[in-house]
N, C-alpha and C positions, 0 to 999 in steps of 0.2 A: 401394867401399870396403867392405876385409874388416872386420867386427867383428872384433876383437881380445877374445877369451874373459877377458883377465883385468883387462882397460879394465872390459868388462861388471860382470865383479864385485865389485871396488873400487865403479863407480856402486848394485852393488845392495847392496854392504857401506855404504857410506856413506849411501843410501834408506835402508837398516835401522837404524843408527847416528842416524838424527835421528829413526827414528821410532819408535822401541825408548823416549825418555822419555816422548811421548806415549800410547805406547802402555799402558806399565808407572804413568802417573799419573791415566790413563783407568781402570786396574784397580785400582787403587791409591782413586781416589775411589769407583771402585764397592764397595770392602770395607769402604770407611772415613764412606763417609756412605749412599751412594743404597740400599744392603741392608742396616743398621742400620736404616733409617725401613722400605723395601718388611714386613721384618721386624716390628716394631714394629706396622704397615699390619694386615698378619695375624693377632697377637696380640688387636690392638683388632676384630676381623670377628671371630673365633673368642670371645674376650671379650666382646663386647654382648650376645647373645642371652640368655650367663647372669647378668647385671649385670639384663636385663629382666627375668629368674625371679626375682631378688634383691628389686628392686623391689615388684614385684608380693608376696611372700613379707614383706616389712616390710608394708607397707599394710595385708594382710592380718592379719598380728600386731597392728599398732597399731588398727588398724582393731577384732580381740579383746578388747584393750585395754582399752583405751576402755569393749566392751562388760561386762566383770569388773570394771573398779572401779568406772561406772557402777553394777551388780548390787552389786561390796560397801560402795559408800556407804547403797543404801537397806538393803544387812542391817543395816550398824549403827547406823541412823537405828532400824530393828524394835528391836536390843534394846536399845538404849536405852528405847524408853516399854516395852520387856518391862519390865526395870530399875527403872526408876519407879513400875511398878506390882507390887515385890514389896517384901518386906518385907523388916530386916535381924531375925537371930535375935532378938536385945535388942525390938527393933520386936515378934516376931511374940509372943514373950512377953508383953509391954508389952502387945498387944493384947488375948490372949484371960485373963490377969488382970484387966482392965477393963473384961471384956464384959459381967459383973453391972453395972456400972455405967451401963453401955450400954442393957441391957435397962429396968434401973428408971427410965433418965431419958424415955423412951418414953411409960411408965404400964403396961406389963408387966410380969408376975410371971413369974418363970424356977423352973420346979418340977424340971426336971432339967437335971445338961450332965454329960456324958464325954467327957476329952480326949483326945488320940491321934497321936502324933508318927510320922510313919515315917522309918526308916533309909534320911539319900542312898547311894545309891550307892557301889561305892569309888571311883568318880573325885572326891567330896570331899577323900576322903585325896590324894589325885597333886597337888603341887605345880603340876605342867603340866597342871594340867584349863585353858582358860578361868571356863567356869562349871558351878558345882551348886547344883544347889537341895534344900533340906527341906522334904516338908509336913507338920505340921500339923494336924487335922481338929479337931470341934468338930461333936459332936453334942448339940443344945436340943430342951429341951421349953421353952414360951410356954405363956403364957394372955392373953389379955389381949380389950376389942375388934377388931371388923375395921381402922378406922382403925390403934389403935394399932401393932398385926402392921405394917398397910402403911409407917407411919410408920419399924418396926425395921426392912424391909427399906430403906427407901429410905437412914437410915442408915448402914447398912451399905455402900451403892451410893456412897455417896457416903464411903468412907473415900479418902486420898489413894494406899496400896495396894489392892488390888483382892482383892477377900473371894467367893472363889467361892461362891454359893449353888448345890450341887449335890445336894442335895434340898426342897423343898418342899408342907407336906402338914396340912393344915386340915382342923379335926373341930368340930361345932359342941357342945362341953360344958355351955350354960344356954339353949337355946332364949331363957328370957323375956326375960335381961336384954343377949344380944345377943352368949354373952363366948366364943371359943372358943381352939382346943387347938394349936397349931404345934407341929411338928418341922420343925425347923430340923437342914440338913446343908450344914456352912461346911468349905472349906479356904482355907492360906495358907498362901501361898510364896515363904519364905525364902533370900536369898539369899545363899551361904555363898561369901568369900573362897576363894581358890585355896587348900590347907592345912588351910582353917581345920574343926575340927571340932567337930559339933554336942555341945552342950552336955544 
């Protein structure tokens, strides 16, 4: 039997028309469903190392922040301790006014006293400065027994605010009575509020 080319092309055409929807459906399925997922998976593969690096950097930053917060808390505690040891300007002036009474209370006699105030640095006038300190100096010469001078030094040490003894020199003035002369150099630090000028 001789194959008719017309009938063969008609069969091919029918097969092609029957297969065409399947091919179009497969191409559409690939383009709409499979291809986006493949693109998504490729993007995730490229993104995964970047995300890993970001996680490592975030962990490092978090560790650094915790360390800095801990340091900041420690420094704040130290600053509060320092602030407690400082006079206010009014307390500093009152302490220097009452210094004679403090010396007399120990039984010592003040023979000389010289007071000076150190000008604070320019930050004291800056309202944005966190802290400014003014120093006041007192150079005293007192006489008394060894026990009285030790009592005076102990009273200075027991003040709520710190009184710095910069120098202390003892000389024997009366060996028979055990009288000593003590030259003391004292410094007090007053905390100025931001923008506060010394009086």
